[in-house]
C-alpha positions as CSV (number, residue, x, y, z in Angstrom):
1,X,-9.7,21.8,9.5
2,X,-8.6,21.5,5.8
3,X,-8.7,18.0,4.4
4,X,-5.4,15.9,4.0
5,X,-5.1,14.9,0.6
6,X,-1.4,12.5,1.6
7,X,-1.7,8.8,1.1
8,X,-0.5,7.2,3.6
9,X,-1.0,3.8,2.2
10,X,1.8,1.5,1.3
11,X,2.0,-0.4,-2.0
12,X,4.9,-2.6,-1.5
13,X,5.9,-4.9,1.4
14,X,9.1,-6.0,1.7
15,X,10.8,-9.2,2.5
16,X,11.0,-10.3,6.7
17,X,14.4,-12.0,6.3
18,X,16.1,-9.7,3.8
19,X,19.2,-12.0,2.8
20,X,17.5,-15.5,2.2
21,X,19.3,-17.1,-0.6
22,X,16.4,-19.3,-2.3
23,X,14.1,-16.3,-2.3
24,X,16.7,-13.6,-3.9
25,X,17.1,-15.9,-6.7
26,X,13.7,-16.5,-7.4
27,X,12.6,-12.6,-7.0
28,X,16.3,-12.4,-9.4
29,X,14.8,-14.5,-11.8
30,X,10.9,-13.6,-11.9
31,X,12.8,-9.8,-11.9
32,X,14.8,-10.7,-15.3
33,X,12.0,-13.1,-17.0
34,X,9.7,-10.2,-16.9
35,X,11.6,-7.3,-17.5
36,X,10.8,-5.3,-14.3
37,X,13.3,-2.4,-13.3
38,X,13.3,-3.6,-9.5
39,X,11.8,-6.1,-7.0
40,X,10.0,-3.3,-6.0
41,X,7.7,-3.9,-8.5
42,X,7.6,-7.5,-7.7
43,X,6.7,-6.9,-4.3
44,X,3.9,-4.5,-4.7
45,X,2.5,-7.7,-7.0
46,X,3.2,-9.9,-4.0
47,X,1.4,-7.4,-1.8
48,X,-1.6,-7.4,-4.0
49,X,-1.8,-10.9,-4.6
50,X,-1.6,-11.3,-1.2
51,X,-4.4,-8.9,-0.5
52,X,-6.6,-11.5,-3.0
53,X,-5.9,-14.2,-1.4
54,X,-7.0,-12.7,2.3
55,X,-10.3,-12.2,1.1
56,X,-10.7,-15.0,-0.5
57,X,-9.1,-17.0,3.0
58,X,-11.9,-14.8,5.3
59,X,-14.2,-15.4,2.6
60,X,-14.2,-19.8,2.7
61,X,-14.5,-19.0,6.4
62,X,-17.8,-18.4,6.4
63,X,-20.3,-20.4,5.4
64,X,-21.3,-20.7,1.9
65,X,-25.4,-19.5,2.3
66,X,-23.6,-16.2,4.3
67,X,-25.2,-13.1,2.1
68,X,-21.7,-11.8,2.7
69,X,-19.4,-14.6,0.9
70,X,-22.3,-14.9,-2.0
71,X,-21.9,-10.9,-2.8
72,X,-18.5,-10.1,-1.8
73,X,-16.8,-14.0,-3.4
74,X,-18.7,-13.4,-6.6
75,X,-17.0,-9.8,-7.0
76,X,-13.7,-10.9,-5.9
77,X,-14.1,-13.1,-8.9
78,X,-15.6,-11.0,-11.2
79,X,-13.0,-8.8,-10.8
80,X,-9.8,-11.7,-10.8
81,X,-11.9,-13.3,-14.4
82,X,-12.0,-9.7,-16.0
83,X,-8.2,-9.7,-16.1
84,X,-8.3,-13.3,-16.6
85,X,-6.4,-14.7,-14.1
86,X,-9.0,-16.9,-14.0
87,X,-10.7,-18.3,-16.8
88,X,-14.5,-19.0,-16.3
89,X,-14.6,-22.2,-15.8
90,X,-13.0,-21.4,-12.7
91,X,-14.9,-19.2,-10.8
92,X,-14.6,-20.6,-7.2
93,X,-12.5,-19.3,-4.3
94,X,-10.5,-22.0,-4.2
95,X,-8.7,-21.2,-7.3
96,X,-8.3,-17.5,-6.4
97,X,-6.2,-19.4,-3.6
98,X,-3.8,-21.1,-6.1
99,X,-2.8,-17.7,-8.0
100,X,1.2,-17.2,-8.6
101,X,3.3,-14.2,-9.3
102,X,3.8,-15.4,-12.4
103,X,0.0,-15.5,-13.2
104,X,-0.1,-11.5,-12.3
105,X,2.6,-10.7,-14.3
106,X,2.0,-12.5,-17.5
107,X,-0.9,-10.1,-17.1
108,X,1.0,-6.8,-17.5
109,X,1.4,-4.8,-20.6
110,X,4.9,-4.6,-20.6
111,X,4.8,-9.0,-21.0
112,X,2.1,-9.2,-23.3
113,X,3.6,-6.1,-26.0
114,X,6.1,-8.4,-25.7
115,X,4.3,-12.2,-26.5
116,X,2.7,-10.2,-29.5
117,X,5.8,-10.1,-31.0
118,X,5.3,-5.6,-31.1
119,X,8.7,-5.6,-29.5
120,X,11.6,-8.1,-30.0
121,X,12.1,-8.4,-25.8
122,X,10.7,-7.4,-22.6
123,X,13.4,-5.3,-22.4
124,X,12.0,-3.6,-25.4
125,X,8.7,-3.8,-25.0
126,X,8.8,-1.5,-21.4
127,X,10.8,0.8,-23.2
128,X,8.4,1.3,-26.3
129,X,5.9,1.8,-23.6
130,X,7.5,4.5,-21.8
131,X,8.0,6.3,-24.9
132,X,4.5,6.1,-25.7
133,X,4.6,4.2,-28.0
134,X,2.0,1.3,-27.0
135,X,-2.0,2.5,-26.9
136,X,-5.0,0.3,-25.9
137,X,-7.8,1.0,-27.8
138,X,-7.4,4.8,-28.1
139,X,-5.8,5.4,-25.4
140,X,-2.0,5.8,-25.0
141,X,-0.5,4.1,-22.3
142,X,2.9,4.7,-20.4
143,X,2.7,2.4,-17.8
144,X,4.5,-1.5,-18.2
145,X,2.6,-2.2,-15.1
146,X,-0.9,-2.0,-16.4
147,X,-2.8,-4.5,-16.1
148,X,-5.1,-6.0,-19.4
149,X,-8.3,-6.9,-18.6
150,X,-9.8,-9.7,-21.1
151,X,-11.8,-7.8,-22.8
152,X,-9.0,-5.1,-24.2
153,X,-6.0,-7.6,-24.7
154,X,-7.3,-7.4,-28.6
155,X,-7.2,-3.6,-28.9
156,X,-2.7,-3.5,-28.1
157,X,-1.5,-2.2,-30.8
158,X,1.1,0.5,-31.6
159,X,-0.6,4.5,-31.0
160,X,-1.7,6.1,-34.2
161,X,0.2,8.8,-33.3
162,X,3.9,6.9,-33.0
163,X,6.9,7.3,-35.0
164,X,6.1,4.0,-35.9
165,X,3.1,3.9,-37.2
166,X,4.0,8.0,-39.0
167,X,6.7,7.2,-40.2
168,X,7.6,10.8,-39.9
169,X,10.9,11.2,-38.6
170,X,11.5,11.7,-35.2
171,X,13.9,14.1,-32.9
172,X,16.6,12.4,-33.5
173,X,16.0,12.2,-37.4
174,X,14.7,16.0,-36.9
175,X,18.1,17.0,-35.2
176,X,20.9,15.1,-37.5
177,X,18.9,16.7,-40.6
178,X,19.3,20.2,-38.8
179,X,22.4,19.9,-39.0
180,X,22.9,18.3,-42.3
181,X,21.6,21.2,-43.5
182,X,23.7,23.9,-42.1
183,X,26.5,21.8,-43.3
184,X,26.4,22.2,-46.5
185,X,25.3,25.8,-46.2
């Protein structure tokens, strides 16, 4: 039988009550503050956070000397610390339960580009990232929701082949320069 390559895992989960006024307002604030494209981007982060918290809750029910809790708990905490969601002093499962959506949103590439003043706003940061003007290290990243680790945060910069760094004319300038030459002839 041939291998099936379709992935049926959901990446986001819609809310149970679609018209809860308080939730709608809080979601709209988060979407506006972090310059998200739609609410599904926020729901995706909520699902990731829920999975992390569920794993932490499950591990907290086990005994402290349980080898599974020690092994999986350390792996979970290491992953969260590497992303910069927890500091080195907060290396306990209890702190994983206290994570919020805002902490995740602050670690997105779009937000970090805006806070580093590489862009004028979060919306401008999103456009720069999508147009491949931002790189993390030597790798050009064009995904605004890219989660930036602590180690790669200082390597965020304008891409070396970007128009902003090379000062060469871009697509529009080349096109308008061609029209000017035709008008001169």
